[in-house]
C-alpha positions as CSV (number, residue, x, y, z in Angstrom):
1,M,-220.0,25.2,146.4
2,T,-219.2,21.5,146.0
3,D,-222.1,19.3,146.0
4,P,-222.3,16.6,148.7
5,A,-222.6,13.1,147.7
6,P,-226.0,11.7,145.7
7,Q,-228.8,10.5,147.9
8,T,-228.2,7.1,149.4
9,S,-229.9,4.9,151.9
10,D,-229.2,1.5,153.4
11,N,-230.8,-0.6,156.1
12,A,-230.2,1.5,159.0
13,S,-230.2,5.0,158.0
14,A,-231.2,7.6,155.0
15,D,-230.7,11.2,153.8
16,F,-232.8,13.6,155.2
17,G,-231.5,16.7,153.3
18,Y,-228.2,16.9,154.7
19,R,-228.8,14.9,157.9
20,R,-228.6,11.3,158.2
21,V,-231.3,9.7,160.0
22,P,-232.6,6.1,160.9
23,S,-234.6,5.0,157.7
24,G,-237.6,4.5,160.2
25,D,-237.6,8.0,161.2
26,K,-237.4,9.4,157.5
27,P,-241.3,8.8,156.6
28,A,-242.6,10.8,159.5
29,L,-240.0,13.7,158.8
30,V,-241.3,13.9,155.5
31,R,-244.8,13.8,156.2
32,S,-244.2,16.9,158.8
33,V,-242.6,19.0,156.3
34,F,-245.5,18.8,154.0
35,E,-248.3,18.7,156.7
36,S,-246.5,22.2,157.7
37,V,-246.5,23.7,154.0
38,A,-249.7,22.2,152.7
39,P,-252.1,25.1,152.8
40,R,-249.4,27.4,151.1
41,Y,-247.8,24.7,148.8
42,D,-248.9,25.6,145.3
43,L,-248.3,29.1,146.0
44,M,-245.0,28.5,147.3
45,N,-244.4,26.5,143.9
46,D,-245.4,29.6,141.6
47,L,-243.4,31.8,143.5
48,M,-240.1,29.5,143.9
49,S,-240.2,28.7,140.2
50,G,-241.7,32.0,138.8
51,G,-244.5,29.7,137.5
52,L,-242.0,27.4,135.6
53,H,-243.1,24.2,137.1
54,R,-246.4,24.4,135.3
55,L,-244.2,24.2,131.8
56,W,-242.1,21.5,133.3
57,K,-245.4,19.2,134.4
58,R,-247.0,20.2,130.8
59,A,-243.8,18.7,129.6
60,L,-244.5,15.7,131.5
61,I,-248.1,15.2,130.3
62,N,-247.1,15.8,126.6
63,A,-244.6,13.2,127.0
64,V,-246.6,10.6,128.1
65,R,-249.3,11.2,125.5
66,P,-252.6,10.3,127.6
67,Q,-255.3,8.4,125.7
68,A,-258.7,8.1,126.5
69,G,-259.2,4.8,128.5
70,N,-255.9,5.1,130.4
71,H,-255.3,5.0,134.2
72,L,-253.0,7.5,135.7
73,L,-251.2,6.9,138.9
74,D,-250.0,10.5,140.2
75,V,-247.4,9.6,143.3
76,A,-246.8,12.1,145.8
77,G,-249.3,14.1,144.1
78,G,-251.4,15.6,146.9
79,T,-252.3,18.9,145.5
80,G,-253.6,17.2,142.0
81,D,-251.4,19.4,139.4
82,I,-250.4,16.4,137.1
83,A,-253.8,14.7,137.7
84,F,-255.7,17.6,136.4
85,A,-253.4,18.4,133.6
86,Y,-254.1,14.7,132.4
87,L,-257.6,14.6,132.7
88,D,-257.9,18.1,131.0
89,K,-256.0,16.6,128.3
90,V,-257.9,13.6,127.6
91,S,-261.4,14.8,128.8
92,K,-262.7,15.5,125.1
93,A,-261.4,12.3,123.6
94,A,-262.8,10.1,126.4
95,A,-266.5,11.9,126.1
96,S,-266.4,11.3,122.3
97,G,-265.2,7.8,122.6
98,G,-267.0,6.7,125.4
99,R,-264.0,5.8,127.2
100,A,-263.4,6.9,130.8
101,V,-260.0,8.2,131.9
102,R,-259.2,7.9,135.6
103,A,-256.4,9.3,137.6
104,T,-255.4,8.2,141.3
105,I,-253.4,10.5,143.1
106,V,-251.4,8.6,146.0
107,D,-249.7,11.2,148.8
108,A,-248.2,10.2,152.2
109,T,-249.3,13.5,153.6
110,E,-253.1,13.7,154.5
111,K,-253.0,17.6,154.7
112,M,-251.9,17.3,151.0
113,V,-254.3,15.1,150.0
114,G,-257.2,17.2,151.5
115,V,-255.8,20.1,149.8
116,G,-255.9,18.3,146.5
117,R,-259.3,17.0,146.9
118,D,-260.4,20.8,147.8
119,R,-259.0,21.8,144.6
120,A,-260.9,19.2,142.6
121,L,-264.0,20.1,144.5
122,D,-263.4,23.9,143.4
123,R,-262.8,22.8,139.7
124,G,-266.1,20.7,139.6
125,V,-263.7,17.2,139.1
126,I,-265.7,14.6,141.0
127,K,-265.7,11.7,138.6
128,G,-262.6,9.8,137.3
129,I,-260.4,11.0,140.1
130,D,-259.3,9.0,143.2
131,W,-257.6,10.4,146.5
132,V,-255.5,7.9,148.5
133,C,-253.2,8.5,151.6
134,G,-250.3,6.1,150.8
135,D,-246.9,5.1,150.7
136,G,-244.7,5.3,147.6
137,E,-242.7,2.5,148.5
138,A,-245.8,0.4,149.2
139,L,-248.4,1.7,146.6
140,P,-252.0,0.4,147.5
141,I,-252.3,-0.4,143.5
142,A,-253.0,-3.8,142.1
143,D,-249.9,-5.5,140.3
144,S,-250.1,-4.0,136.6
145,G,-252.9,-1.8,137.7
146,V,-252.0,1.5,135.8
147,D,-251.3,2.8,132.3
148,T,-249.0,5.8,133.7
149,Y,-246.8,6.1,136.4
150,A,-246.1,9.8,137.0
151,C,-244.1,11.3,139.8
152,A,-243.2,15.2,139.8
153,F,-240.4,16.2,142.4
154,G,-241.6,13.3,144.9
155,L,-239.1,10.6,144.5
156,R,-236.1,12.4,146.5
157,N,-238.7,12.3,149.5
158,M,-238.7,8.5,149.4
159,T,-236.4,6.6,152.1
160,D,-235.4,3.7,149.2
161,L,-235.4,5.0,145.6
162,G,-234.6,1.3,144.7
163,V,-237.9,0.3,146.3
164,A,-239.8,2.8,145.0
165,L,-238.9,2.5,141.5
166,G,-239.8,-1.2,142.0
167,E,-243.3,-0.4,143.0
168,A,-243.3,2.0,139.6
169,R,-242.9,-1.1,137.7
170,R,-244.8,-3.3,139.7
171,V,-248.0,-1.2,139.2
172,L,-247.5,-0.5,135.6
173,R,-249.1,-2.7,132.7
174,P,-246.8,-4.1,130.2
175,G,-246.6,-1.2,127.4
176,G,-247.0,1.3,130.5
177,R,-245.0,4.6,130.9
178,F,-243.1,6.1,133.9
179,A,-242.4,9.6,133.9
180,A,-240.6,11.7,136.7
181,L,-239.8,15.2,137.2
182,E,-236.9,16.1,139.7
183,F,-234.8,19.2,140.2
184,S,-231.0,18.5,139.1
185,A,-228.1,19.0,141.3
186,L,-226.0,20.7,138.7
187,A,-222.8,19.0,137.7
188,R,-221.7,22.2,135.5
189,P,-222.3,25.8,136.5
190,L,-225.5,26.8,135.2
191,F,-226.2,27.2,131.5
192,G,-222.2,27.0,131.5
193,R,-221.8,30.1,133.2
194,P,-220.1,30.1,136.7
195,L,-221.9,33.4,137.9
196,L,-225.2,32.3,137.2
197,G,-224.4,29.0,139.2
198,R,-223.2,31.1,142.0
199,L,-226.6,33.0,141.9
200,Y,-228.4,29.7,141.7
201,D,-226.9,28.4,144.9
202,A,-227.4,32.0,146.6
203,Y,-231.3,31.8,145.6
204,S,-231.6,28.1,146.8
205,F,-230.1,28.4,150.2
206,A,-230.9,32.2,150.9
207,V,-233.9,33.1,149.2
208,L,-235.8,30.1,149.1
209,P,-235.7,29.5,152.8
210,R,-236.4,33.2,153.8
211,L,-239.5,32.9,151.4
212,G,-240.6,29.8,153.0
213,E,-240.6,31.5,156.0
214,I,-242.6,34.3,155.2
215,V,-245.1,32.9,152.7
216,A,-245.2,29.1,154.4
217,R,-244.2,30.1,157.8
218,D,-241.8,27.3,157.9
219,R,-238.3,28.1,157.2
220,E,-236.7,24.6,157.9
221,A,-239.3,22.9,155.7
222,Y,-238.0,24.8,152.4
223,E,-234.3,24.3,153.7
224,Y,-234.7,20.8,154.0
225,L,-236.3,20.7,150.5
226,V,-233.2,22.7,149.0
227,E,-231.0,20.2,150.7
228,S,-232.8,17.1,149.3
229,I,-232.3,18.5,145.8
230,R,-228.6,18.5,146.3
231,R,-228.8,15.0,147.8
232,F,-230.6,13.7,144.8
233,P,-228.6,11.6,142.4
234,R,-227.7,13.2,139.1
235,P,-228.9,12.1,135.8
236,A,-226.1,9.8,135.0
237,V,-226.6,7.8,138.2
238,F,-230.5,7.9,138.4
239,G,-231.0,6.6,134.9
240,P,-229.2,3.4,135.6
241,M,-231.2,3.0,138.8
242,I,-234.5,3.0,136.9
243,E,-233.2,0.4,134.4
244,A,-232.0,-1.6,137.5
245,A,-235.7,-1.4,138.7
246,G,-236.7,-3.6,135.7
247,L,-237.7,-0.2,133.3
248,D,-236.7,0.2,129.8
249,R,-235.5,2.6,127.1
250,V,-234.9,5.2,130.1
251,R,-234.4,8.7,128.8
252,A,-233.2,12.0,130.7
253,R,-234.6,15.1,129.1
254,S,-232.9,18.3,130.5
255,L,-235.6,21.1,131.0
256,S,-234.5,25.0,131.8
257,G,-230.7,24.5,131.1
258,G,-230.4,21.8,133.3
259,L,-232.3,22.9,136.6
260,V,-234.9,20.2,135.9
261,T,-234.6,16.7,134.2
262,L,-237.9,14.9,133.0
263,Y,-237.0,11.0,133.5
264,L,-239.0,8.5,131.0
265,A,-239.4,5.0,130.5
266,W,-241.3,1.9,129.5
267,R,-242.4,-1.1,131.2
268,L,-242.1,-3.5,128.3
């Protein structure tokens, strides 16, 4: 199939999957999607990706090289996967060096934050972690307040990518690290093989919504999530957008044959 044009927004309208909606309406529409799927969100991630999402998130954590004393901001991270992995990575070093590590999760959806907070309690993670219901385009974080900005599969849900990226730069300290994971709208057949590309499309547009209907009891939510992947800019477009926001040394690393891209940059 032919991919539609990349995700765009203007003062009047924005993409919500394949639909154009008034910009002011998109945040509530996105919240409604995640309010619906929050209780089964983590289970769906495992089922949809065959567990690969854990490897992709591990790649992000390894790339940012967390250090004792650092402060992570996990944007759109309601259920806490990135924050938990970050804290686990440096917990021993922090304990031995006496330098506390901190993670702040900001998510626009109260139910997602609630699920994440419950997971933290189940894990016994109480200290060094904060949960905030907030907007990725108006982060409740001070200027130059964090060492690492991370966002796993959340940027495509923002109304205005330029504003969201500008917020990433604003909250990062000089020398801070930007890292984001996003699914890729494949410019070429999957792994260079047209048949696999067609199977990928069939899985995306037929299997995933049906899985969402059965497991999360919301087919439309997963239809939107699939469509939002197709609307997100490809790396050749999104990389320059990161640079335009004032971040430097931008890299785009392909994962799993191009299914996912890890974007890395610095605030210098």
